[in-house]
C-alpha positions in Angstrom: -28.8 -40.3 -24.4 -29.4 -37.0 -26.2 -26.1 -35.8 -24.9 -24.2 -38.2 -27.1 -25.9 -37.1 -30.3 -24.0 -34.8 -32.7 -24.5 -31.1 -31.9 -25.7 -30.7 -35.5 -29.1 -31.5 -33.9 -28.7 -28.5 -31.5 -28.3 -25.0 -32.8 -25.5 -24.2 -30.3 -22.6 -25.8 -28.5 -20.6 -24.5 -25.5 -16.9 -23.6 -26.1 -14.1 -21.6 -24.4 -14.7 -22.9 -20.9 -13.3 -20.8 -18.0 -13.0 -21.1 -14.3 -12.6 -17.8 -12.3 -12.4 -16.1 -15.7 -9.3 -18.1 -16.8 -8.7 -21.2 -19.0 -7.6 -24.2 -16.9 -6.3 -22.2 -14.0 -3.9 -23.7 -11.4 -3.6 -23.2 -7.7 -7.1 -21.6 -7.0 -8.0 -21.2 -3.3 -11.7 -20.4 -4.0 -13.9 -23.0 -2.4 -16.8 -22.4 -4.8 -15.2 -21.3 -8.1 -17.2 -19.6 -10.8 -17.5 -21.4 -14.1 -18.3 -20.0 -17.5 -18.5 -20.6 -21.2 -19.6 -19.0 -24.5 -21.8 -20.4 -27.3 -20.9 -21.3 -30.8 -23.6 -21.5 -33.4 -23.8 -24.8 -35.4 -24.9 -22.7 -38.4 -23.8 -19.1 -38.2 -26.1 -18.0 -41.1 -29.2 -18.6 -38.9 -30.6 -16.2 -36.3 -32.4 -16.6 -32.9 -30.2 -19.3 -31.4 -30.1 -19.2 -27.6 -29.4 -21.3 -24.5 -32.4 -22.5 -22.5 -30.7 -24.9 -20.1 -27.3 -26.3 -19.0 -25.8 -29.3 -17.3 -22.4 -29.4 -15.7 -20.3 -32.5 -14.7 -17.3 -32.1 -12.4 -15.1 -35.1 -11.5 -11.9 -35.8 -9.7 -10.5 -37.6 -12.8 -10.5 -37.0 -16.5 -11.5 -40.7 -17.1 -14.6 -40.1 -14.9 -15.8 -37.0 -16.6 -15.1 -38.5 -20.0 -17.7 -41.1 -19.2 -20.2 -38.3 -18.7 -20.3 -38.7 -14.9 -19.8 -36.1 -12.2 -18.6 -37.7 -9.0 -18.0 -34.2 -7.5 -21.0 -32.5 -9.0 -23.7 -33.3 -11.5 -25.8 -30.2 -11.7 -28.6 -32.0 -13.6 -30.4 -29.9 -16.2 -30.9 -26.3 -15.0 -33.3 -24.1 -16.9 -31.3 -21.0 -17.5 -29.7 -18.8 -20.2 -26.8 -17.9 -17.9 -23.3 -18.8 -19.1 -21.0 -16.8 -16.7 -20.3 -16.9 -13.0 -22.0 -20.2 -12.5 -20.9 -21.1 -8.9 -19.7 -24.6 -8.3 -22.2 -26.4 -5.9 -20.7 -29.8 -5.6 -18.9 -31.7 -2.9 -16.3 -29.8 -0.9 -13.0 -29.4 -2.8 -9.7 -30.5 -1.4 -6.4 -28.7 -1.4 -3.8 -29.5 -4.0 -6.1 -31.4 -6.3 -7.1 -31.2 -10.0 -10.7 -31.3 -11.1 -12.1 -31.9 -14.5 -15.4 -30.5 -15.9 -17.5 -30.1 -19.0 -20.9 -28.7 -19.8 -23.8 -29.3 -22.3 -26.6 -26.9 -23.2 -30.0 -27.0 -24.6 -31.0 -24.7 -27.4 -34.1 -22.6 -28.0 -36.0 -25.7 -29.0 -34.8 -27.7 -26.0 -32.5 -29.8 -28.0 -29.3 -30.9 -26.1 -25.9 -30.3 -27.5 -22.8 -32.5 -27.2 -20.8 -31.9 -24.1 -18.0 -29.4 -24.5 -14.4 -30.4 -24.5 -13.1 -31.2 -21.0 -11.6 -28.4 -19.0 -9.9 -28.4 -15.6 -8.7 -26.4 -12.7 -6.4 -27.2 -9.8 -6.7 -26.1 -6.2 -4.1 -24.4 -4.0 -4.1 -24.5 -0.2 -7.4 -23.4 1.3 -6.3 -22.6 4.8 -3.4 -20.9 6.5 -2.9 -24.0 8.7 -2.0 -26.1 5.7 1.2 -24.2 5.3 3.9 -25.9 7.3 6.7 -24.1 5.4 8.4 -21.2 7.0 9.4 -17.8 5.5 13.1 -17.7 4.8 15.6 -15.0 3.6 19.2 -14.0 3.7 20.8 -12.4 6.7 21.7 -9.2 4.9 19.0 -6.5 4.9 18.7 -3.2 3.0 19.7 -0.1 4.9 18.0 3.0 3.5 20.6 5.2 5.1 23.0 3.9 2.5 20.9 5.2 -0.4 20.9 2.9 -3.4 20.8 -0.8 -2.8 24.1 -2.6 -2.3 22.7 -6.2 -1.8 22.9 -8.9 -4.5 19.7 -10.8 -5.2 19.9 -14.1 -3.2 19.8 -17.7 -4.3 18.3 -20.5 -2.2 18.5 -24.2 -2.7 17.4 -27.5 -1.1 18.7 -31.0 -2.0 16.7 -34.1 -1.3 16.4 -37.7 -2.5 13.5 -39.6 -4.2 13.2 -43.4 -4.4 11.2 -43.2 -7.7 9.9 -40.8 -10.3 6.8 -39.0 -8.8 3.5 -38.9 -10.5 2.6 -35.4 -9.5 3.9 -32.5 -7.4 2.9 -28.9 -7.2 5.2 -26.4 -5.6 3.4 -23.4 -4.1 5.6 -20.3 -3.8 4.9 -16.9 -2.3 7.5 -14.2 -2.0 7.9 -10.6 -1.0 10.1 -9.5 -3.9 10.0 -11.2 -7.3 11.0 -14.9 -7.6 12.0 -17.6 -10.1 11.8 -21.4 -9.6 14.3 -24.0 -10.8 14.4 -27.8 -10.4 17.5 -29.7 -11.3 18.8 -26.7 -13.3 15.6 -26.3 -15.2 13.5 -23.1 -15.0 9.9 -24.0 -14.2 7.3 -22.3 -16.3 7.8 -18.9 -18.0 6.2 -16.1 -16.1 8.3 -13.1 -15.3 8.3 -10.5 -12.5 6.1 -12.6 -10.3 4.2 -12.6 -8.1 1.6 -9.9 -9.0 1.9 -6.7 -7.0 -0.1 -6.6 -3.8 0.0 -4.8 -0.5 2.7 -6.6 1.5 1.6 -5.2 4.8 -1.4 -7.5 4.6 -0.9 -10.2 2.0 1.4 -12.3 -0.1 0.2 -14.2 -3.2 1.4 -17.6 -4.1 1.8 -19.2 -7.5 1.5 -23.0 -8.3 4.3 -24.7 -10.2 4.1 -28.2 -11.7 7.5 -29.6 -10.8 6.9 -33.3 -11.2 8.2 -33.5 -14.8 11.6 -32.1 -13.6 12.0 -34.4 -10.6 13.9 -37.7 -11.0 14.8 -40.8 -9.0 17.8 -40.2 -6.7 19.2 -36.7 -5.8 17.2 -33.6 -6.7 17.6 -29.9 -6.0 15.0 -27.1 -5.9 16.4 -23.6 -6.5 14.7 -20.3 -5.7 16.0 -17.0 -7.0 14.6 -13.8 -5.3 14.7 -10.2 -6.6 14.9 -7.2 -4.3 12.0 -5.1 -5.8 9.0 -4.7 -3.5 10.8 -6.3 -0.5 12.5 -2.9 0.2 9.6 -0.6 -0.8 9.1 1.9 2.0 5.3 1.9 2.4 5.4 -1.9 2.8 7.8 -1.8 5.7 6.5 -3.4 8.9 8.2 -4.4 12.1 7.5 -8.1 11.6 9.4 -8.6 8.3 12.9 -7.5 7.1 13.8 -5.3 4.2 15.2 -8.2 2.2 13.5 -10.6 -0.2 11.8 -13.5 1.6 10.0 -16.6 0.4 7.8 -19.4 1.6 7.5 -22.6 -0.6 5.9 -26.0 -0.1 5.4 -29.1 -2.2 3.9 -32.5 -1.6 5.3 -35.2 -3.8 3.0 -38.1 -4.7 3.5 -41.5 -6.3 1.3 -43.2 -8.9 -1.0 -44.6 -6.2 -1.8 -41.1 -5.0 0.3 -41.6 -1.8 2.4 -38.8 -0.5 6.1 -39.7 -0.7 7.4 -36.6 1.1 6.9 -32.9 1.6 9.5 -30.2 0.7 9.1 -27.0 2.6 11.3 -23.9 3.1 13.0 -23.8 6.6 16.4 -23.1 8.1 17.9 -26.2 6.3 17.8 -24.4 3.0 21.1 -22.9 1.8 21.6 -19.3 0.4 24.2 -17.4 -1.5 24.3 -14.0 -3.3 23.7 -14.2 -7.1 25.4 -12.0 -9.7 22.4 -9.7 -10.1 21.4 -6.7 -8.0 18.9 -3.8 -8.0 20.3 -0.5 -9.2 18.4 2.1 -7.1 16.1 1.8 -4.0 12.8 0.9 -5.6 11.3 4.2 -4.5 9.4 7.1 -5.9 11.2 9.6 -8.2 14.0 9.9 -10.6 16.5 7.0 -10.3 14.5 5.2 -7.6 13.6 2.2 -9.8 16.9 2.5 -11.7 17.6 -0.8 -13.3 19.8 -3.9 -12.7 23.6 -4.6 -12.4 24.9 -8.0 -13.5 28.5 -8.9 -12.4 29.6 -11.8 -14.6 32.6 -12.4 -12.3 30.2 -13.6 -9.6 28.5 -16.2 -11.8 28.1 -19.8 -10.6 27.0 -21.7 -13.6 25.6 -24.8 -11.8 24.1 -23.0 -8.8 20.7 -24.8 -9.2 22.0 -28.3 -10.1 22.8 -31.4 -8.1 26.5 -31.1 -9.2 27.1 -28.0 -7.0 29.0 -28.5 -3.7 27.1 -26.0 -1.5 28.9 -26.7 1.8 30.2 -23.1 1.9 26.7 -21.6 1.4 25.1 -20.1 4.4 22.0 -21.3 6.1 18.8 -19.4 5.3 17.3 -17.2 8.1 13.8 -17.9 9.2 11.5 -14.8 9.5 8.0 -14.5 10.9 6.0 -12.0 8.9 2.3 -11.7 9.6 1.0 -12.1 6.1 -2.1 -13.8 4.7 -1.2 -16.3 2.1 -3.6 -16.4 -0.9 -3.5 -17.6 -4.4 -2.6 -15.3 -7.3 -6.0 -14.8 -8.9 -4.8 -13.1 -12.0 -2.9 -14.1 -15.2 0.9 -14.1 -14.9 3.0 -11.5 -16.8 4.2 -12.5 -20.2 6.8 -11.2 -22.7 5.7 -9.6 -26.0 8.4 -9.0 -28.6 9.7 -5.5 -29.5 12.3 -5.8 -32.2 15.0 -3.1 -32.5 14.8 -0.6 -35.3 18.4 0.4 -35.6 21.8 1.1 -34.0 23.7 4.4 -34.4 27.4 5.1 -33.5 27.8 8.4 -31.8 30.8 10.8 -31.9 31.8 10.0 -28.3 32.2 6.3 -29.0 28.9 5.2 -27.5 26.1 3.5 -29.4 22.4 4.5 -29.5 19.8 1.8 -30.0 16.4 2.7 -31.4 13.8 0.1 -30.3 11.2 1.7 -32.6 8.6 2.5 -29.9 8.4 3.5 -26.2 7.7 0.4 -24.1 7.9 -0.9 -20.6 9.8 -4.1 -20.4 13.0 -6.0 -20.8 16.0 -6.0 -23.1 18.7 -8.5 -23.9 21.9 -7.2 -25.5 25.1 -9.1 -26.3 28.2 -6.9 -25.6 32.0 -7.0 -26.0 34.7 -4.9 -24.2 37.8 -5.1 -22.0 37.8 -7.7 -19.2 36.6 -6.2 -16.0 35.0 -3.1 -17.6 31.5 -2.0 -16.9 29.1 -1.6 -19.8 26.2 0.8 -19.1 22.8 1.0 -20.6 20.9 4.3 -20.4 17.2 4.3 -21.2 15.3 7.3 -22.5 11.7 8.1 -23.6 12.9 11.1 -25.5 15.3 11.0 -28.5 17.1 14.2 -27.5 17.9 13.0 -24.0 20.4 10.3 -23.2 18.6 9.1 -20.1 15.2 9.9 -18.6 14.0 9.3 -15.0 17.4 7.8 -14.0 16.7 4.4 -15.7 20.0 2.7 -16.2 21.4 -0.8 -16.0 25.0 -2.2 -16.2 26.9 -5.4 -17.0 30.4 -6.1 -15.5 32.5 -8.1 -18.0 34.4 -11.1 -16.8 37.8 -12.2 -18.2 36.3 -13.3 -21.5 35.5 -9.7 -22.3 32.1 -10.6 -23.6 28.7 -11.4 -22.2 24.9 -10.9 -22.5 22.9 -8.5 -20.4 19.3 -9.4 -19.8 16.8 -8.0 -17.3 15.5 -10.4 -14.6 13.9 -8.7 -11.6 13.3 -5.1 -12.8 12.2 -3.5 -16.0 12.9 -0.3 -17.9 10.9 2.2 -19.9 11.8 4.0 -23.1 12.5 3.8 -26.8 16.2 4.7 -27.0 19.1 2.9 -25.2 22.6 4.5 -25.1 25.3 1.9 -24.6 28.6 3.0 -23.1 31.8 0.9 -22.4 31.7 -1.5 -25.4 34.6 -2.1 -27.8 32.4 -2.7 -30.9 28.9 -2.0 -32.1 26.2 -4.5 -31.1 24.6 -6.0 -34.2 20.8 -5.8 -34.5 20.5 -9.5 -34.1 22.3 -9.2 -30.8 19.5 -7.0 -29.4 16.1 -8.2 -28.3 13.3 -6.4 -26.5 10.0 -7.4 -24.9 7.1 -5.4 -23.5 5.8 -7.0 -20.3 2.2 -7.0 -19.2 -0.4 -9.1 -17.5 -1.4 -11.8 -20.0 -5.1 -11.1 -20.3 -6.7 -11.9 -23.7 -8.3 -9.6 -26.2 -12.0 -9.2 -25.9 -12.6 -7.0 -29.0 -11.0 -5.4 -32.0 -11.6 -2.3 -34.0 -10.7 -1.3 -37.5 -12.1 1.3 -39.9 -11.2 3.1 -43.2 -9.6 6.1 -41.4 -5.9 5.5 -40.7 -5.9 8.2 -38.0 -8.7 6.4 -36.0 -6.9 3.1 -36.3 -3.7 4.7 -35.0 -5.4 6.3 -32.1 -7.1 3.0 -31.2 -3.8 1.0 -31.4 -1.9 3.7 -29.4 -4.5 3.7 -26.6 -4.3 -0.1 -26.4 -0.5 0.0 -26.4 -0.5 2.5 -23.6 -2.9 0.5 -21.5 -0.9 -2.7 -22.0 2.4 -1.0 -21.0 0.7 0.2 -17.7 -0.8 -3.2 -16.7 2.3 -5.2 -15.6 1.7 -7.1 -12.3 -2.1 -7.4 -12.1 -2.8 -3.7 -11.6 -2.8 -0.5 -13.7 -0.1 2.1 -12.8 0.1 5.8 -13.5 3.5 5.5 -15.1 6.1 2.7 -15.4 9.3 4.7 -14.9 9.1 6.8 -11.7 6.1 5.9 -9.6 4.5 2.5 -10.5 1.7 3.2 -8.1 -1.9 1.8 -8.5 -3.7 5.1 -8.0 -7.5 4.9 -7.8 -7.9 7.7 -10.3 -5.9 5.8 -12.9 -7.9 2.7 -12.2 -11.2 4.5 -12.7 -10.1 6.5 -15.8 -8.8 3.3 -17.6 -11.5 0.8 -16.6 -13.6 1.2 -19.8 -10.5 0.9 -22.0 -9.7 -2.3 -20.1 -13.1 -3.9 -20.0 -14.2 -3.0 -23.6 -11.0 -4.3 -25.1 -9.7 -7.2 -22.9 -11.0 -10.1 -20.8 -10.3 -8.4 -17.5 -12.5 -10.5 -15.1 -9.5 -12.1 -13.2 -7.5 -8.9 -13.3 -10.2 -6.8 -11.6 -11.1 -9.6 -9.2 -7.6 -9.6 -7.9 -7.2 -5.8 -7.8 -10.4 -5.3 -6.0 -9.2 -7.7 -3.3 -6.1 -5.5 -3.0 -8.3 -2.4 -2.5 -10.4 -4.1 0.2 -7.1 -4.9 2.0 -6.3 -1.2 2.2 -9.6 0.4 2.7 -9.3 3.3 5.1 -5.5 3.5 5.0 -5.2 5.0 1.5 -1.8 3.5 0.6 -2.8 3.3 -3.1 -3.4 7.0 -3.4 -1.5 10.2 -2.8 2.2 10.4 -1.9 3.0 6.7 -1.2 6.6 7.5 -0.5 5.6 9.2 2.7 4.6 6.3 4.9 3.1 8.5 7.6 0.8 10.2 5.0 0.1 7.0 3.1 -1.2 5.2 6.2 -3.0 7.9 8.0 
């Protein structure tokens, strides 16, 4: 009864609920996830408020938890001031389900607060045996003897029919190499350069995508777009998997009664075709290894991921059998943070130099015009006096229209200045966009003082850390190594934890380190596989 009273009777109320350090996470494979919250004072002019007890309700439905019942777990009142890493101790969780929870607390006088707002988390697949999908890829594989990559990033698609609109469906996708997910032509969710980086001799991480809103009665198609990236990375080469992007994906589709209508899973029935995009480089250590991307507009198929495409001339996917542990991605996805251009300068040789205003690691989008069939080149530099640094360069091959838009997809660059060659006219500032990419952890603290120099140092340190934290780990540099050295991890840990909410980030990264203990692939010369895995 006291729980329904206004929290004005209690000096505190729980807010900002988290599960495994994240807000409403999806696809967790943790059997006993850790819950947390923080306290908000009812009167922030008072002092001495504290938590003396808490009570948690967890239910299988929002309606149930809204009635202040916990059909999965009712912790009852627990005398404790703890607010973080409260382990779930209810009934066993099921795979591919959503659970709802809330918490109430008692203050220093034992007065109970209102319950918090309802939070939720969804589960992934708890065991390897629940995966019936098979790893698939294209037949073409990367040959390191040829030097730079020659393969185009592959598309995959699967058509199927539904009798009615589904109530829910989560597509679980793991890949070696980055991926994007499409349903009926619609891109699902907005993360980029996913999944997070992990050691692909041991593990592949999956993401959970809510595809139910994009599904429809009748014919449907799921499209997967894979990027070369880590699939051809030398230290991840093993005899059981090819040097080509591979993917495993699985979704159960449920009706409004909670009955499974069908399962969609990757297998040899999926179709594949090269896309217009390919890696420029070999995704390896040193100058030019990470290169950039090349987009050939003449190879575009506008409706490749829609039901209108006739895919009878597409090839069948190849089934592969890598020995990889499938586990959920435990860290926030990557997100885009805008970096607007500062200016465009025409040079004496006819090229154009774009100043993005700041060095950053991320993507650009540039609209260009030129002669049909010509190749427009983009050279990235961290230093104003040099046209290109570390061999970072991308390209766009114009189609017969003589115009197009280059945008990164499965790679990223690093620098401040971009030299554009091969265009017939200057790109306007509003034709240029830039984004820094990093793991989307939230701020934990801020700092500001009366000294502009101290403020500049603080913001520069944060900017540097953010630019080095793409993909759920901290790298030494984003342009020529992209390695998660232990020294860099140690040296930056205080910067990370004092300024950002890094619980999920370090939970994931420490699992990566446990995977490779004794083999040292995250330290030293990772390009020499014999040394890296001594």
